[in-house]
Chimera marker file (.cmm) of the C-alpha trace (Angstrom):
<marker_set name="trace">
<marker id="1" x="127.388" y="62.939" z="102.654" r="1" g="1" b="0" radius="0.5"/>
<marker id="2" x="130.584" y="63.487" z="105.019" r="1" g="1" b="0" radius="0.5"/>
<marker id="3" x="132.655" y="62.054" z="103.413" r="1" g="1" b="0" radius="0.5"/>
<marker id="4" x="131.608" y="64.741" z="99.887" r="1" g="1" b="0" radius="0.5"/>
<marker id="5" x="131.814" y="67.644" z="102.464" r="1" g="1" b="0" radius="0.5"/>
<marker id="6" x="135.070" y="66.809" z="104.130" r="1" g="1" b="0" radius="0.5"/>
<marker id="7" x="136.885" y="66.300" z="100.408" r="1" g="1" b="0" radius="0.5"/>
<marker id="8" x="134.790" y="69.564" z="98.575" r="1" g="1" b="0" radius="0.5"/>
<marker id="9" x="136.070" y="72.187" z="101.862" r="1" g="1" b="0" radius="0.5"/>
<marker id="10" x="139.766" y="70.466" z="101.646" r="1" g="1" b="0" radius="0.5"/>
<marker id="11" x="139.543" y="70.810" z="97.895" r="1" g="1" b="0" radius="0.5"/>
<marker id="12" x="138.081" y="74.554" z="98.243" r="1" g="1" b="0" radius="0.5"/>
<marker id="13" x="140.516" y="74.961" z="101.506" r="1" g="1" b="0" radius="0.5"/>
<marker id="14" x="143.897" y="74.139" z="99.427" r="1" g="1" b="0" radius="0.5"/>
<marker id="15" x="144.080" y="76.846" z="96.812" r="1" g="1" b="0" radius="0.5"/>
<marker id="16" x="144.505" y="79.461" z="99.787" r="1" g="1" b="0" radius="0.5"/>
<marker id="17" x="146.856" y="77.307" z="102.056" r="1" g="1" b="0" radius="0.5"/>
<marker id="18" x="148.715" y="77.470" z="98.777" r="1" g="1" b="0" radius="0.5"/>
<marker id="19" x="148.383" y="80.667" z="97.514" r="1" g="1" b="0" radius="0.5"/>
<marker id="20" x="148.507" y="82.179" z="101.374" r="1" g="1" b="0" radius="0.5"/>
<marker id="21" x="152.026" y="80.444" z="101.984" r="1" g="1" b="0" radius="0.5"/>
<marker id="22" x="153.551" y="81.271" z="98.089" r="1" g="1" b="0" radius="0.5"/>
<marker id="23" x="152.623" y="84.895" z="99.661" r="1" g="1" b="0" radius="0.5"/>
<marker id="24" x="154.188" y="84.982" z="103.005" r="1" g="1" b="0" radius="0.5"/>
<marker id="25" x="156.854" y="83.853" z="101.701" r="1" g="1" b="0" radius="0.5"/>
<marker id="26" x="157.652" y="86.621" z="99.371" r="1" g="1" b="0" radius="0.5"/>
<marker id="27" x="154.488" y="89.383" z="99.994" r="1" g="1" b="0" radius="0.5"/>
<marker id="28" x="156.339" y="91.594" z="97.487" r="1" g="1" b="0" radius="0.5"/>
<marker id="29" x="155.123" y="89.955" z="94.718" r="1" g="1" b="0" radius="0.5"/>
<marker id="30" x="151.712" y="90.428" z="95.573" r="1" g="1" b="0" radius="0.5"/>
<marker id="31" x="152.492" y="94.333" z="97.037" r="1" g="1" b="0" radius="0.5"/>
<marker id="32" x="152.098" y="95.870" z="93.672" r="1" g="1" b="0" radius="0.5"/>
<marker id="33" x="148.675" y="94.703" z="92.573" r="1" g="1" b="0" radius="0.5"/>
<marker id="34" x="147.095" y="95.659" z="95.717" r="1" g="1" b="0" radius="0.5"/>
<marker id="35" x="148.503" y="98.850" z="96.072" r="1" g="1" b="0" radius="0.5"/>
<marker id="36" x="145.503" y="100.828" z="94.595" r="1" g="1" b="0" radius="0.5"/>
<marker id="37" x="143.514" y="98.947" z="97.207" r="1" g="1" b="0" radius="0.5"/>
<marker id="38" x="146.325" y="100.110" z="100.150" r="1" g="1" b="0" radius="0.5"/>
<marker id="39" x="146.284" y="103.267" z="99.339" r="1" g="1" b="0" radius="0.5"/>
<marker id="40" x="142.269" y="103.905" z="99.650" r="1" g="1" b="0" radius="0.5"/>
<marker id="41" x="142.328" y="101.689" z="102.617" r="1" g="1" b="0" radius="0.5"/>
<marker id="42" x="145.334" y="103.252" z="104.502" r="1" g="1" b="0" radius="0.5"/>
<marker id="43" x="143.414" y="106.340" z="105.670" r="1" g="1" b="0" radius="0.5"/>
<marker id="44" x="140.584" y="104.510" z="106.858" r="1" g="1" b="0" radius="0.5"/>
<marker id="45" x="143.119" y="102.230" z="109.548" r="1" g="1" b="0" radius="0.5"/>
<marker id="46" x="145.018" y="105.710" z="110.459" r="1" g="1" b="0" radius="0.5"/>
<marker id="47" x="142.018" y="106.828" z="111.932" r="1" g="1" b="0" radius="0.5"/>
<marker id="48" x="140.384" y="103.679" z="113.599" r="1" g="1" b="0" radius="0.5"/>
<marker id="49" x="143.614" y="102.857" z="115.260" r="1" g="1" b="0" radius="0.5"/>
<marker id="50" x="147.140" y="104.625" z="114.753" r="1" g="1" b="0" radius="0.5"/>
<marker id="51" x="148.557" y="100.966" z="115.955" r="1" g="1" b="0" radius="0.5"/>
<marker id="52" x="147.245" y="99.112" z="112.626" r="1" g="1" b="0" radius="0.5"/>
<marker id="53" x="149.787" y="98.511" z="110.298" r="1" g="1" b="0" radius="0.5"/>
<marker id="54" x="149.350" y="100.732" z="106.942" r="1" g="1" b="0" radius="0.5"/>
<marker id="55" x="152.454" y="98.774" z="105.050" r="1" g="1" b="0" radius="0.5"/>
<marker id="56" x="151.232" y="97.325" z="102.237" r="1" g="1" b="0" radius="0.5"/>
<marker id="57" x="153.870" y="94.407" z="102.136" r="1" g="1" b="0" radius="0.5"/>
<marker id="58" x="152.639" y="94.134" z="106.155" r="1" g="1" b="0" radius="0.5"/>
<marker id="59" x="148.639" y="93.889" z="105.110" r="1" g="1" b="0" radius="0.5"/>
<marker id="60" x="149.609" y="91.307" z="102.329" r="1" g="1" b="0" radius="0.5"/>
<marker id="61" x="150.906" y="89.316" z="105.117" r="1" g="1" b="0" radius="0.5"/>
<marker id="62" x="148.225" y="89.842" z="107.321" r="1" g="1" b="0" radius="0.5"/>
<marker id="63" x="145.752" y="89.180" z="104.739" r="1" g="1" b="0" radius="0.5"/>
<marker id="64" x="147.816" y="86.053" z="103.911" r="1" g="1" b="0" radius="0.5"/>
<marker id="65" x="148.418" y="84.846" z="107.224" r="1" g="1" b="0" radius="0.5"/>
<marker id="66" x="144.765" y="84.717" z="107.516" r="1" g="1" b="0" radius="0.5"/>
<marker id="67" x="143.827" y="82.835" z="104.423" r="1" g="1" b="0" radius="0.5"/>
<marker id="68" x="146.491" y="79.956" z="105.448" r="1" g="1" b="0" radius="0.5"/>
<marker id="69" x="144.516" y="80.154" z="108.981" r="1" g="1" b="0" radius="0.5"/>
<marker id="70" x="141.087" y="80.098" z="108.198" r="1" g="1" b="0" radius="0.5"/>
<marker id="71" x="141.887" y="77.436" z="104.858" r="1" g="1" b="0" radius="0.5"/>
<marker id="72" x="143.348" y="75.489" z="107.127" r="1" g="1" b="0" radius="0.5"/>
<marker id="73" x="140.164" y="75.178" z="109.694" r="1" g="1" b="0" radius="0.5"/>
<marker id="74" x="138.138" y="74.919" z="106.285" r="1" g="1" b="0" radius="0.5"/>
<marker id="75" x="139.972" y="71.806" z="105.078" r="1" g="1" b="0" radius="0.5"/>
<marker id="76" x="140.140" y="70.017" z="108.886" r="1" g="1" b="0" radius="0.5"/>
<marker id="77" x="136.613" y="70.828" z="109.239" r="1" g="1" b="0" radius="0.5"/>
<marker id="78" x="137.018" y="72.842" z="112.484" r="1" g="1" b="0" radius="0.5"/>
<marker id="79" x="135.047" y="76.532" z="112.364" r="1" g="1" b="0" radius="0.5"/>
<marker id="80" x="134.258" y="76.119" z="109.241" r="1" g="1" b="0" radius="0.5"/>
<marker id="81" x="131.392" y="78.376" z="109.246" r="1" g="1" b="0" radius="0.5"/>
<marker id="82" x="133.107" y="81.576" z="110.558" r="1" g="1" b="0" radius="0.5"/>
<marker id="83" x="136.390" y="80.258" z="108.267" r="1" g="1" b="0" radius="0.5"/>
<marker id="84" x="134.689" y="80.142" z="105.137" r="1" g="1" b="0" radius="0.5"/>
<marker id="85" x="132.846" y="83.793" z="105.932" r="1" g="1" b="0" radius="0.5"/>
<marker id="86" x="136.830" y="85.125" z="106.910" r="1" g="1" b="0" radius="0.5"/>
<marker id="87" x="138.062" y="83.254" z="103.294" r="1" g="1" b="0" radius="0.5"/>
<marker id="88" x="135.042" y="85.603" z="101.167" r="1" g="1" b="0" radius="0.5"/>
<marker id="89" x="135.294" y="88.383" z="102.852" r="1" g="1" b="0" radius="0.5"/>
<marker id="90" x="139.597" y="88.568" z="101.996" r="1" g="1" b="0" radius="0.5"/>
<marker id="91" x="138.155" y="87.141" z="98.250" r="1" g="1" b="0" radius="0.5"/>
<marker id="92" x="136.551" y="90.043" z="97.678" r="1" g="1" b="0" radius="0.5"/>
<marker id="93" x="139.483" y="93.014" z="97.953" r="1" g="1" b="0" radius="0.5"/>
<marker id="94" x="141.451" y="90.143" z="96.208" r="1" g="1" b="0" radius="0.5"/>
<marker id="95" x="138.737" y="89.741" z="93.511" r="1" g="1" b="0" radius="0.5"/>
<marker id="96" x="138.569" y="93.984" z="92.818" r="1" g="1" b="0" radius="0.5"/>
<marker id="97" x="142.207" y="94.783" z="92.691" r="1" g="1" b="0" radius="0.5"/>
<marker id="98" x="142.554" y="91.501" z="89.754" r="1" g="1" b="0" radius="0.5"/>
<marker id="99" x="140.105" y="93.708" z="87.204" r="1" g="1" b="0" radius="0.5"/>
<marker id="100" x="142.883" y="92.742" z="84.277" r="1" g="1" b="0" radius="0.5"/>
<marker id="101" x="141.943" y="89.355" z="83.778" r="1" g="1" b="0" radius="0.5"/>
<marker id="102" x="138.708" y="88.563" z="82.985" r="1" g="1" b="0" radius="0.5"/>
<marker id="103" x="139.699" y="84.898" z="83.698" r="1" g="1" b="0" radius="0.5"/>
<marker id="104" x="140.770" y="85.625" z="86.985" r="1" g="1" b="0" radius="0.5"/>
<marker id="105" x="137.821" y="87.473" z="88.526" r="1" g="1" b="0" radius="0.5"/>
<marker id="106" x="135.727" y="83.964" z="87.095" r="1" g="1" b="0" radius="0.5"/>
<marker id="107" x="137.991" y="81.746" z="89.036" r="1" g="1" b="0" radius="0.5"/>
<marker id="108" x="137.682" y="84.405" z="91.888" r="1" g="1" b="0" radius="0.5"/>
<marker id="109" x="133.970" y="84.684" z="91.345" r="1" g="1" b="0" radius="0.5"/>
<marker id="110" x="133.608" y="80.679" z="91.618" r="1" g="1" b="0" radius="0.5"/>
<marker id="111" x="135.684" y="80.481" z="94.861" r="1" g="1" b="0" radius="0.5"/>
<marker id="112" x="133.215" y="83.199" z="96.361" r="1" g="1" b="0" radius="0.5"/>
<marker id="113" x="130.636" y="81.150" z="95.643" r="1" g="1" b="0" radius="0.5"/>
<marker id="114" x="131.876" y="77.647" z="96.507" r="1" g="1" b="0" radius="0.5"/>
<marker id="115" x="132.777" y="79.173" z="100.063" r="1" g="1" b="0" radius="0.5"/>
<marker id="116" x="129.767" y="81.054" z="100.496" r="1" g="1" b="0" radius="0.5"/>
<marker id="117" x="128.145" y="77.446" z="100.192" r="1" g="1" b="0" radius="0.5"/>
<marker id="118" x="130.183" y="76.312" z="102.474" r="1" g="1" b="0" radius="0.5"/>
<marker id="119" x="129.571" y="79.046" z="105.011" r="1" g="1" b="0" radius="0.5"/>
<marker id="120" x="126.068" y="78.453" z="105.296" r="1" g="1" b="0" radius="0.5"/>
<marker id="121" x="126.474" y="74.944" z="105.381" r="1" g="1" b="0" radius="0.5"/>
<marker id="122" x="125.104" y="73.034" z="108.621" r="1" g="1" b="0" radius="0.5"/>
<marker id="123" x="125.620" y="70.123" z="107.386" r="1" g="1" b="0" radius="0.5"/>
<marker id="124" x="121.718" y="68.777" z="107.779" r="1" g="1" b="0" radius="0.5"/>
<marker id="125" x="122.030" y="69.665" z="111.073" r="1" g="1" b="0" radius="0.5"/>
<marker id="126" x="119.413" y="72.790" z="112.335" r="1" g="1" b="0" radius="0.5"/>
<marker id="127" x="120.756" y="75.870" z="112.429" r="1" g="1" b="0" radius="0.5"/>
<marker id="128" x="120.591" y="78.265" z="115.765" r="1" g="1" b="0" radius="0.5"/>
<marker id="129" x="117.837" y="79.961" z="114.155" r="1" g="1" b="0" radius="0.5"/>
<marker id="130" x="115.675" y="77.275" z="113.119" r="1" g="1" b="0" radius="0.5"/>
<marker id="131" x="116.748" y="75.474" z="117.012" r="1" g="1" b="0" radius="0.5"/>
<marker id="132" x="116.008" y="79.112" z="118.811" r="1" g="1" b="0" radius="0.5"/>
<marker id="133" x="112.478" y="78.990" z="117.306" r="1" g="1" b="0" radius="0.5"/>
<marker id="134" x="111.567" y="75.842" z="117.403" r="1" g="1" b="0" radius="0.5"/>
<marker id="135" x="112.171" y="76.129" z="121.119" r="1" g="1" b="0" radius="0.5"/>
<marker id="136" x="110.323" y="78.774" z="121.603" r="1" g="1" b="0" radius="0.5"/>
<marker id="137" x="107.642" y="77.321" z="120.101" r="1" g="1" b="0" radius="0.5"/>
<marker id="138" x="107.392" y="74.410" z="122.220" r="1" g="1" b="0" radius="0.5"/>
<marker id="139" x="107.522" y="75.840" z="125.241" r="1" g="1" b="0" radius="0.5"/>
<marker id="140" x="104.917" y="78.387" z="124.210" r="1" g="1" b="0" radius="0.5"/>
<marker id="141" x="102.717" y="75.151" z="123.027" r="1" g="1" b="0" radius="0.5"/>
<marker id="142" x="103.677" y="73.985" z="127.050" r="1" g="1" b="0" radius="0.5"/>
<marker id="143" x="102.424" y="76.656" z="128.425" r="1" g="1" b="0" radius="0.5"/>
<marker id="144" x="99.332" y="76.817" z="126.436" r="1" g="1" b="0" radius="0.5"/>
<marker id="145" x="99.276" y="72.691" z="127.523" r="1" g="1" b="0" radius="0.5"/>
<marker id="146" x="99.555" y="73.942" z="130.907" r="1" g="1" b="0" radius="0.5"/>
<marker id="147" x="97.118" y="76.776" z="130.894" r="1" g="1" b="0" radius="0.5"/>
<marker id="148" x="94.507" y="74.390" z="129.741" r="1" g="1" b="0" radius="0.5"/>
<marker id="149" x="94.576" y="72.020" z="132.533" r="1" g="1" b="0" radius="0.5"/>
<marker id="150" x="94.847" y="74.354" z="134.719" r="1" g="1" b="0" radius="0.5"/>
<marker id="151" x="91.427" y="75.569" z="133.250" r="1" g="1" b="0" radius="0.5"/>
<marker id="152" x="89.893" y="72.445" z="133.688" r="1" g="1" b="0" radius="0.5"/>
<marker id="153" x="90.979" y="71.339" z="136.820" r="1" g="1" b="0" radius="0.5"/>
<marker id="154" x="89.490" y="74.573" z="137.880" r="1" g="1" b="0" radius="0.5"/>
<marker id="155" x="86.599" y="73.927" z="136.370" r="1" g="1" b="0" radius="0.5"/>
<marker id="156" x="86.853" y="70.365" z="137.326" r="1" g="1" b="0" radius="0.5"/>
<marker id="157" x="86.760" y="72.187" z="141.294" r="1" g="1" b="0" radius="0.5"/>
<marker id="158" x="84.769" y="74.103" z="141.349" r="1" g="1" b="0" radius="0.5"/>
<marker id="159" x="81.607" y="71.650" z="140.083" r="1" g="1" b="0" radius="0.5"/>
<marker id="160" x="83.054" y="69.489" z="142.739" r="1" g="1" b="0" radius="0.5"/>
<marker id="161" x="82.695" y="72.962" z="145.435" r="1" g="1" b="0" radius="0.5"/>
<marker id="162" x="79.379" y="73.335" z="144.002" r="1" g="1" b="0" radius="0.5"/>
<marker id="163" x="77.654" y="69.791" z="144.239" r="1" g="1" b="0" radius="0.5"/>
<marker id="164" x="79.922" y="69.233" z="147.618" r="1" g="1" b="0" radius="0.5"/>
<marker id="165" x="77.679" y="72.222" z="148.977" r="1" g="1" b="0" radius="0.5"/>
<marker id="166" x="74.481" y="70.801" z="147.806" r="1" g="1" b="0" radius="0.5"/>
<marker id="167" x="75.141" y="67.462" z="149.513" r="1" g="1" b="0" radius="0.5"/>
<marker id="168" x="73.235" y="67.221" z="152.714" r="1" g="1" b="0" radius="0.5"/>
<marker id="169" x="75.848" y="67.578" z="156.142" r="1" g="1" b="0" radius="0.5"/>
<link id1="1" id2="2" r="1" g="1" b="0" radius="0.2"/>
<link id1="2" id2="3" r="1" g="1" b="0" radius="0.2"/>
<link id1="3" id2="4" r="1" g="1" b="0" radius="0.2"/>
<link id1="4" id2="5" r="1" g="1" b="0" radius="0.2"/>
<link id1="5" id2="6" r="1" g="1" b="0" radius="0.2"/>
<link id1="6" id2="7" r="1" g="1" b="0" radius="0.2"/>
<link id1="7" id2="8" r="1" g="1" b="0" radius="0.2"/>
<link id1="8" id2="9" r="1" g="1" b="0" radius="0.2"/>
<link id1="9" id2="10" r="1" g="1" b="0" radius="0.2"/>
<link id1="10" id2="11" r="1" g="1" b="0" radius="0.2"/>
<link id1="11" id2="12" r="1" g="1" b="0" radius="0.2"/>
<link id1="12" id2="13" r="1" g="1" b="0" radius="0.2"/>
<link id1="13" id2="14" r="1" g="1" b="0" radius="0.2"/>
<link id1="14" id2="15" r="1" g="1" b="0" radius="0.2"/>
<link id1="15" id2="16" r="1" g="1" b="0" radius="0.2"/>
<link id1="16" id2="17" r="1" g="1" b="0" radius="0.2"/>
<link id1="17" id2="18" r="1" g="1" b="0" radius="0.2"/>
<link id1="18" id2="19" r="1" g="1" b="0" radius="0.2"/>
<link id1="19" id2="20" r="1" g="1" b="0" radius="0.2"/>
<link id1="20" id2="21" r="1" g="1" b="0" radius="0.2"/>
<link id1="21" id2="22" r="1" g="1" b="0" radius="0.2"/>
<link id1="22" id2="23" r="1" g="1" b="0" radius="0.2"/>
<link id1="23" id2="24" r="1" g="1" b="0" radius="0.2"/>
<link id1="24" id2="25" r="1" g="1" b="0" radius="0.2"/>
<link id1="25" id2="26" r="1" g="1" b="0" radius="0.2"/>
<link id1="26" id2="27" r="1" g="1" b="0" radius="0.2"/>
<link id1="27" id2="28" r="1" g="1" b="0" radius="0.2"/>
<link id1="28" id2="29" r="1" g="1" b="0" radius="0.2"/>
<link id1="29" id2="30" r="1" g="1" b="0" radius="0.2"/>
<link id1="30" id2="31" r="1" g="1" b="0" radius="0.2"/>
<link id1="31" id2="32" r="1" g="1" b="0" radius="0.2"/>
<link id1="32" id2="33" r="1" g="1" b="0" radius="0.2"/>
<link id1="33" id2="34" r="1" g="1" b="0" radius="0.2"/>
<link id1="34" id2="35" r="1" g="1" b="0" radius="0.2"/>
<link id1="35" id2="36" r="1" g="1" b="0" radius="0.2"/>
<link id1="36" id2="37" r="1" g="1" b="0" radius="0.2"/>
<link id1="37" id2="38" r="1" g="1" b="0" radius="0.2"/>
<link id1="38" id2="39" r="1" g="1" b="0" radius="0.2"/>
<link id1="39" id2="40" r="1" g="1" b="0" radius="0.2"/>
<link id1="40" id2="41" r="1" g="1" b="0" radius="0.2"/>
<link id1="41" id2="42" r="1" g="1" b="0" radius="0.2"/>
<link id1="42" id2="43" r="1" g="1" b="0" radius="0.2"/>
<link id1="43" id2="44" r="1" g="1" b="0" radius="0.2"/>
<link id1="44" id2="45" r="1" g="1" b="0" radius="0.2"/>
<link id1="45" id2="46" r="1" g="1" b="0" radius="0.2"/>
<link id1="46" id2="47" r="1" g="1" b="0" radius="0.2"/>
<link id1="47" id2="48" r="1" g="1" b="0" radius="0.2"/>
<link id1="48" id2="49" r="1" g="1" b="0" radius="0.2"/>
<link id1="49" id2="50" r="1" g="1" b="0" radius="0.2"/>
<link id1="50" id2="51" r="1" g="1" b="0" radius="0.2"/>
<link id1="51" id2="52" r="1" g="1" b="0" radius="0.2"/>
<link id1="52" id2="53" r="1" g="1" b="0" radius="0.2"/>
<link id1="53" id2="54" r="1" g="1" b="0" radius="0.2"/>
<link id1="54" id2="55" r="1" g="1" b="0" radius="0.2"/>
<link id1="55" id2="56" r="1" g="1" b="0" radius="0.2"/>
<link id1="56" id2="57" r="1" g="1" b="0" radius="0.2"/>
<link id1="57" id2="58" r="1" g="1" b="0" radius="0.2"/>
<link id1="58" id2="59" r="1" g="1" b="0" radius="0.2"/>
<link id1="59" id2="60" r="1" g="1" b="0" radius="0.2"/>
<link id1="60" id2="61" r="1" g="1" b="0" radius="0.2"/>
<link id1="61" id2="62" r="1" g="1" b="0" radius="0.2"/>
<link id1="62" id2="63" r="1" g="1" b="0" radius="0.2"/>
<link id1="63" id2="64" r="1" g="1" b="0" radius="0.2"/>
<link id1="64" id2="65" r="1" g="1" b="0" radius="0.2"/>
<link id1="65" id2="66" r="1" g="1" b="0" radius="0.2"/>
<link id1="66" id2="67" r="1" g="1" b="0" radius="0.2"/>
<link id1="67" id2="68" r="1" g="1" b="0" radius="0.2"/>
<link id1="68" id2="69" r="1" g="1" b="0" radius="0.2"/>
<link id1="69" id2="70" r="1" g="1" b="0" radius="0.2"/>
<link id1="70" id2="71" r="1" g="1" b="0" radius="0.2"/>
<link id1="71" id2="72" r="1" g="1" b="0" radius="0.2"/>
<link id1="72" id2="73" r="1" g="1" b="0" radius="0.2"/>
<link id1="73" id2="74" r="1" g="1" b="0" radius="0.2"/>
<link id1="74" id2="75" r="1" g="1" b="0" radius="0.2"/>
<link id1="75" id2="76" r="1" g="1" b="0" radius="0.2"/>
<link id1="76" id2="77" r="1" g="1" b="0" radius="0.2"/>
<link id1="77" id2="78" r="1" g="1" b="0" radius="0.2"/>
<link id1="78" id2="79" r="1" g="1" b="0" radius="0.2"/>
<link id1="79" id2="80" r="1" g="1" b="0" radius="0.2"/>
<link id1="80" id2="81" r="1" g="1" b="0" radius="0.2"/>
<link id1="81" id2="82" r="1" g="1" b="0" radius="0.2"/>
<link id1="82" id2="83" r="1" g="1" b="0" radius="0.2"/>
<link id1="83" id2="84" r="1" g="1" b="0" radius="0.2"/>
<link id1="84" id2="85" r="1" g="1" b="0" radius="0.2"/>
<link id1="85" id2="86" r="1" g="1" b="0" radius="0.2"/>
<link id1="86" id2="87" r="1" g="1" b="0" radius="0.2"/>
<link id1="87" id2="88" r="1" g="1" b="0" radius="0.2"/>
<link id1="88" id2="89" r="1" g="1" b="0" radius="0.2"/>
<link id1="89" id2="90" r="1" g="1" b="0" radius="0.2"/>
<link id1="90" id2="91" r="1" g="1" b="0" radius="0.2"/>
<link id1="91" id2="92" r="1" g="1" b="0" radius="0.2"/>
<link id1="92" id2="93" r="1" g="1" b="0" radius="0.2"/>
<link id1="93" id2="94" r="1" g="1" b="0" radius="0.2"/>
<link id1="94" id2="95" r="1" g="1" b="0" radius="0.2"/>
<link id1="95" id2="96" r="1" g="1" b="0" radius="0.2"/>
<link id1="96" id2="97" r="1" g="1" b="0" radius="0.2"/>
<link id1="97" id2="98" r="1" g="1" b="0" radius="0.2"/>
<link id1="98" id2="99" r="1" g="1" b="0" radius="0.2"/>
<link id1="99" id2="100" r="1" g="1" b="0" radius="0.2"/>
<link id1="100" id2="101" r="1" g="1" b="0" radius="0.2"/>
<link id1="101" id2="102" r="1" g="1" b="0" radius="0.2"/>
<link id1="102" id2="103" r="1" g="1" b="0" radius="0.2"/>
<link id1="103" id2="104" r="1" g="1" b="0" radius="0.2"/>
<link id1="104" id2="105" r="1" g="1" b="0" radius="0.2"/>
<link id1="105" id2="106" r="1" g="1" b="0" radius="0.2"/>
<link id1="106" id2="107" r="1" g="1" b="0" radius="0.2"/>
<link id1="107" id2="108" r="1" g="1" b="0" radius="0.2"/>
<link id1="108" id2="109" r="1" g="1" b="0" radius="0.2"/>
<link id1="109" id2="110" r="1" g="1" b="0" radius="0.2"/>
<link id1="110" id2="111" r="1" g="1" b="0" radius="0.2"/>
<link id1="111" id2="112" r="1" g="1" b="0" radius="0.2"/>
<link id1="112" id2="113" r="1" g="1" b="0" radius="0.2"/>
<link id1="113" id2="114" r="1" g="1" b="0" radius="0.2"/>
<link id1="114" id2="115" r="1" g="1" b="0" radius="0.2"/>
<link id1="115" id2="116" r="1" g="1" b="0" radius="0.2"/>
<link id1="116" id2="117" r="1" g="1" b="0" radius="0.2"/>
<link id1="117" id2="118" r="1" g="1" b="0" radius="0.2"/>
<link id1="118" id2="119" r="1" g="1" b="0" radius="0.2"/>
<link id1="119" id2="120" r="1" g="1" b="0" radius="0.2"/>
<link id1="120" id2="121" r="1" g="1" b="0" radius="0.2"/>
<link id1="121" id2="122" r="1" g="1" b="0" radius="0.2"/>
<link id1="122" id2="123" r="1" g="1" b="0" radius="0.2"/>
<link id1="123" id2="124" r="1" g="1" b="0" radius="0.2"/>
<link id1="124" id2="125" r="1" g="1" b="0" radius="0.2"/>
<link id1="125" id2="126" r="1" g="1" b="0" radius="0.2"/>
<link id1="126" id2="127" r="1" g="1" b="0" radius="0.2"/>
<link id1="127" id2="128" r="1" g="1" b="0" radius="0.2"/>
<link id1="128" id2="129" r="1" g="1" b="0" radius="0.2"/>
<link id1="129" id2="130" r="1" g="1" b="0" radius="0.2"/>
<link id1="130" id2="131" r="1" g="1" b="0" radius="0.2"/>
<link id1="131" id2="132" r="1" g="1" b="0" radius="0.2"/>
<link id1="132" id2="133" r="1" g="1" b="0" radius="0.2"/>
<link id1="133" id2="134" r="1" g="1" b="0" radius="0.2"/>
<link id1="134" id2="135" r="1" g="1" b="0" radius="0.2"/>
<link id1="135" id2="136" r="1" g="1" b="0" radius="0.2"/>
<link id1="136" id2="137" r="1" g="1" b="0" radius="0.2"/>
<link id1="137" id2="138" r="1" g="1" b="0" radius="0.2"/>
<link id1="138" id2="139" r="1" g="1" b="0" radius="0.2"/>
<link id1="139" id2="140" r="1" g="1" b="0" radius="0.2"/>
<link id1="140" id2="141" r="1" g="1" b="0" radius="0.2"/>
<link id1="141" id2="142" r="1" g="1" b="0" radius="0.2"/>
<link id1="142" id2="143" r="1" g="1" b="0" radius="0.2"/>
<link id1="143" id2="144" r="1" g="1" b="0" radius="0.2"/>
<link id1="144" id2="145" r="1" g="1" b="0" radius="0.2"/>
<link id1="145" id2="146" r="1" g="1" b="0" radius="0.2"/>
<link id1="146" id2="147" r="1" g="1" b="0" radius="0.2"/>
<link id1="147" id2="148" r="1" g="1" b="0" radius="0.2"/>
<link id1="148" id2="149" r="1" g="1" b="0" radius="0.2"/>
<link id1="149" id2="150" r="1" g="1" b="0" radius="0.2"/>
<link id1="150" id2="151" r="1" g="1" b="0" radius="0.2"/>
<link id1="151" id2="152" r="1" g="1" b="0" radius="0.2"/>
<link id1="152" id2="153" r="1" g="1" b="0" radius="0.2"/>
<link id1="153" id2="154" r="1" g="1" b="0" radius="0.2"/>
<link id1="154" id2="155" r="1" g="1" b="0" radius="0.2"/>
<link id1="155" id2="156" r="1" g="1" b="0" radius="0.2"/>
<link id1="156" id2="157" r="1" g="1" b="0" radius="0.2"/>
<link id1="157" id2="158" r="1" g="1" b="0" radius="0.2"/>
<link id1="158" id2="159" r="1" g="1" b="0" radius="0.2"/>
<link id1="159" id2="160" r="1" g="1" b="0" radius="0.2"/>
<link id1="160" id2="161" r="1" g="1" b="0" radius="0.2"/>
<link id1="161" id2="162" r="1" g="1" b="0" radius="0.2"/>
<link id1="162" id2="163" r="1" g="1" b="0" radius="0.2"/>
<link id1="163" id2="164" r="1" g="1" b="0" radius="0.2"/>
<link id1="164" id2="165" r="1" g="1" b="0" radius="0.2"/>
<link id1="165" id2="166" r="1" g="1" b="0" radius="0.2"/>
<link id1="166" id2="167" r="1" g="1" b="0" radius="0.2"/>
<link id1="167" id2="168" r="1" g="1" b="0" radius="0.2"/>
<link id1="168" id2="169" r="1" g="1" b="0" radius="0.2"/>
</marker_set>
């Protein structure tokens, strides 16, 4: 399954890397499409921290750079789950700003589905939640076993002490 996962991740990431590089080269082509979204986000960014960039061109470049980096991470198999989550989070506003073209929205929804699958894929290895709950279960079983053993040994010691008192001498 490993080669299939690697190929699928590379194919999924390729569109984000290519589009991100195109957008970094010519961010003006994307600025008009995202202007309604940046106009709504700008006051929030200014309230959060005045040092954050609010210029639409800069915001488009930041998203494009994030897409390229996360796409490369996803394609190379490094930090695949966080990279897929970053790409999915960036795809949501991108889909929201492209409401005019139904095919584009459907394509983005398909990409979002693939990214969500990649974000939760543990490659057949148990996830952190599974490992922690099973580690807790194992330690609880170990404690119960130790408690049973201690009770049994205490019972044996008590029986030995009672028997020793009954012996003459």
